[in-house]
KOLKESE-69039 format. One record per residue (C-alpha): x, y, z; residue in three letters. Coordinates in steps of 0.05 Angstrom, whole numbers, padded with zeros to 5 digits, always signed. Example, Ala and Ser with C-alpha at 12.3 -4.5 7.8 and 13.67 -1.06 7.14 Angstrom:
<sites>
+00246-00090+00156ala
+00273-00021+00143ser
</sites>
This chain:
<sites>
-01030+01973-01356met
-01023+01936-01419lys
-01032+01863-01428ser
-00991+01823-01470asn
-01025+01782-01520pro
-00995+01725-01522lys
-01011+01735-01438thr
-01077+01730-01462leu
-01089+01681-01499val
-01048+01622-01461gly
-01101+01653-01405val
-01167+01650-01462ile
-01128+01572-01471leu
-01128+01547-01391leu
-01187+01577-01383val
-01223+01535-01439val
-01171+01466-01426leu
-01198+01484-01348ala
-01284+01495-01378ile
-01261+01417-01420ala
-01225+01382-01371leu
-01278+01388-01316gly
-01324+01366-01365phe
-01301+01306-01388leu
-01292+01295-01315leu
-01353+01308-01307ser
-01374+01246-01352arg
-01321+01201-01332met
-01338+01194-01249ile
-01413+01177-01272pro
-01375+01111-01314thr
-01326+01093-01268ile
-01371+01090-01216gly
-01395+01039-01252glu
-01355+00997-01269val
-01329+00995-01195gln
-01399+00974-01174arg
-01408+00925-01233glu
-01342+00900-01202lys
-01373+00894-01136ser
-01426+00859-01166leu
-01388+00798-01208thr
-01379+00745-01157pro
-01314+00711-01163thr
-01304+00638-01159pro
-01273+00595-01098leu
-01243+00526-01114pro
-01259+00468-01092asp
-01244+00459-01023ile
-01227+00385-01006pro
-01262+00347-00957ala
-01195+00321-00917asn
-01155+00374-00927val
-01090+00323-00920met
-01110+00285-00989glu
-01069+00341-01012val
-01031+00369-00969thr
-00965+00331-00965pro
-00927+00292-00889asp
-00869+00347-00894pro
-00836+00285-00841ala
-00856+00228-00898gly
-00800+00222-00952pro
-00804+00253-01028thr
-00825+00207-01081pro
-00785+00185-01130glu
-00784+00228-01197pro
-00814+00186-01245val
-00776+00183-01313leu
-00818+00196-01379arg
-00823+00216-01457thr
-00780+00281-01455gly
-00730+00256-01377ser
-00655+00265-01405arg
-00588+00260-01349gly
-00556+00199-01318glu
-00620+00166-01287asp
-00642+00164-01356val
-00574+00133-01393lys
-00578+00084-01327thr
-00654+00059-01345leu
-00623+00047-01424gln
-00564+00008-01394gly
-00610-00038-01358arg
-00662-00041-01415leu
-00602-00062-01459his
-00573-00115-01418asp
-00645-00141-01421leu
-00645-00148-01480gly
-00708-00090-01482tyr
-00674-00040-01512tyr
-00621-00044-01576thr
-00610+00039-01595asp
-00561+00085-01564glu
-00548+00096-01500ile
-00558+00173-01497asp
-00580+00198-01430gly
-00662+00214-01467gln
-00717+00185-01461phe
-00745+00179-01553gly
-00791+00130-01568ala
-00747+00084-01570ala
-00735+00079-01492thr
-00818+00088-01475lys
-00824+00019-01535ala
-00757-00017-01498ala
-00811-00003-01427val
-00852-00015-01454ile
-00851-00082-01487glu
-00810-00094-01413phe
-00866-00084-01366gln
-00908-00116-01416gln
-00873-00194-01411ala
-00870-00166-01335asn
-00946-00168-01311gly
-00936-00093-01295leu
-00978-00030-01322asp
-00956-00027-01387ala
-00946+00061-01384asp
-00889+00069-01417gly
-00866+00114-01350met
-00811+00094-01297val
-00849+00106-01235gly
-00832+00059-01162ser
-00861-00010-01181glu
-00818-00016-01258thr
-00755+00026-01223lys
-00745-00031-01180thr
-00782-00098-01202leu
-00727-00061-01268leu
-00670-00072-01215tyr
-00681-00129-01181ser
-00656-00205-01201val
-00732-00212-01225asn
-00733-00174-01279ala
-00738-00225-01337lys
-00696-00221-01398pro
-00728-00218-01457lys
-00763-00270-01501gly
-00754-00307-01429ser
-00829-00318-01429asn
</sites>
């Protein structure tokens, strides 16, 4: 029986590749095992657990807090805010629904004139006073 030289070369190549693969695997398997062992020894930090879970768990039955308007806010709520500040004399720019530097400055001025914490953000306290009859117009001090 005659053997084909191409077949013989193919078989030899296959044997060489199998030996090389066996050698590489014999080197990699201990390395993989060492990596797994190291991973198991590295502690995973746990997040802090609050003393009282109710501090971080909102009451689902409670009211949803109103959003705070601040620099970057946009929309109808900001247009309404700008209109009210304009009516009170604090805002003189275009009423465009974009809470920018001029709106923030007007809010701060309103908060200062009305004895509020002047942080430039419109939370519930500022909003309540702003839309009440007790809101002081600019220059009424």
